[in-house]
C-alpha positions in Angstrom: 132.5 77.1 97.7 135.6 78.1 95.4 139.2 77.4 96.2 139.6 81.1 97.0 136.8 81.2 99.3 138.2 78.4 101.0 141.5 80.3 101.5 139.7 83.3 102.7 137.7 81.3 105.2 140.7 79.5 106.6 142.6 82.7 106.8 139.6 84.5 108.7 139.2 81.7 111.1 142.8 82.1 112.3 142.3 85.8 112.4 144.9 86.8 109.9 145.0 89.4 107.2 146.0 88.9 103.8 149.1 90.7 104.6 150.1 88.4 107.6 149.3 85.2 105.4 151.5 86.5 102.5 154.2 87.0 105.2 153.9 83.6 106.5 154.5 82.4 102.9 156.9 85.0 102.1 155.1 86.0 99.2 153.3 89.1 97.9 149.9 90.3 99.4 148.4 90.9 96.2 148.8 87.2 95.4 146.8 86.0 98.3 144.0 88.7 97.4 143.9 87.4 93.6 143.7 83.8 95.0 140.8 84.7 97.1 139.0 86.8 94.6 139.4 83.8 92.1 141.3 86.1 89.7 144.4 84.0 89.9 144.4 79.9 90.4 147.2 78.9 92.6 149.2 75.7 91.6 149.3 72.6 93.7 152.6 73.4 95.1 151.4 77.0 96.1 148.2 75.4 97.6 150.5 73.2 99.9 152.3 76.3 100.9 149.0 78.2 101.6 147.8 75.2 103.6 151.1 74.9 105.7 150.8 78.6 106.5 147.2 78.1 107.8 147.9 74.7 109.3 145.3 73.0 107.4 145.3 70.2 104.7 146.0 71.2 101.1 142.9 69.1 100.4 140.8 71.2 102.5 141.7 74.1 100.3 140.7 72.1 97.3 137.3 71.0 98.6 138.0 67.6 99.8 137.5 68.3 103.6 140.6 67.2 105.2 141.9 64.1 103.3 142.6 63.1 99.7 139.9 62.0 97.4 139.4 58.6 96.9 142.5 57.0 94.6 144.8 60.0 95.4 146.0 59.4 98.8 149.5 58.2 97.3 149.6 61.0 94.5 152.6 63.2 95.6 152.0 66.9 95.2 155.0 67.3 92.4 153.2 65.1 90.3 150.1 67.1 90.4 151.8 70.2 88.8 152.5 68.0 85.4 148.6 68.6 84.7 148.7 72.2 84.8 146.3 74.8 86.0 143.3 73.2 84.3 143.8 70.3 86.9 142.8 72.8 89.6 139.9 74.4 87.9 138.7 70.8 87.2 139.3 69.8 91.1 137.7 73.0 92.3 134.5 72.5 90.0 134.4 69.0 90.7 134.3 69.4 94.6 131.0 71.5 94.0 129.1 68.6 92.7 127.2 66.2 94.7 127.7 62.5 94.5 125.6 61.9 91.3 127.2 65.1 89.6 130.6 63.6 90.5 130.0 60.2 89.0 128.5 61.8 85.6 131.7 64.0 85.5 134.0 61.0 85.9 132.0 59.2 83.1 132.3 62.2 80.7 135.9 62.5 81.5 136.5 59.0 80.7 134.4 59.3 77.4 136.7 62.2 76.3 139.9 60.1 77.2 138.8 57.6 74.8 138.5 59.9 71.7 141.8 60.1 70.0 142.0 63.9 69.3 142.1 64.4 73.1 144.9 62.1 74.1 148.3 63.2 74.7 151.1 62.3 72.2 154.2 60.4 73.3 155.6 63.7 74.2 152.7 64.6 76.7 151.0 67.3 74.7 147.5 67.0 73.5 146.8 66.2 69.9 146.2 69.1 67.7 148.6 71.5 69.6 151.7 72.8 68.0 
């Protein structure tokens, strides 16, 4: 299940329309529609607003039941935004994997992090990027 599908499911459980959810968040109905369809990926700060409007945990929207994944319980939401939209796509995909797939994904990301061409520079930008 995708992030958008989880938003839609939680919204429907409460009997809310997209318009009503948007009103609770003081945002445009079209954004809710785009998130649910998967044509737009919400930032973590937006996920926390959606979760608050729905009365659920942001981790439930990302796909980790109702709690933070192991090792992330003390990570503040504002710190997650530094990773950009790729982080949320990664987390969404990761949440779809079984235990074996998650272990393999971690292994592969660790391998990539060892390659110099993929490491961030002192300024935080990836190598090879202008």
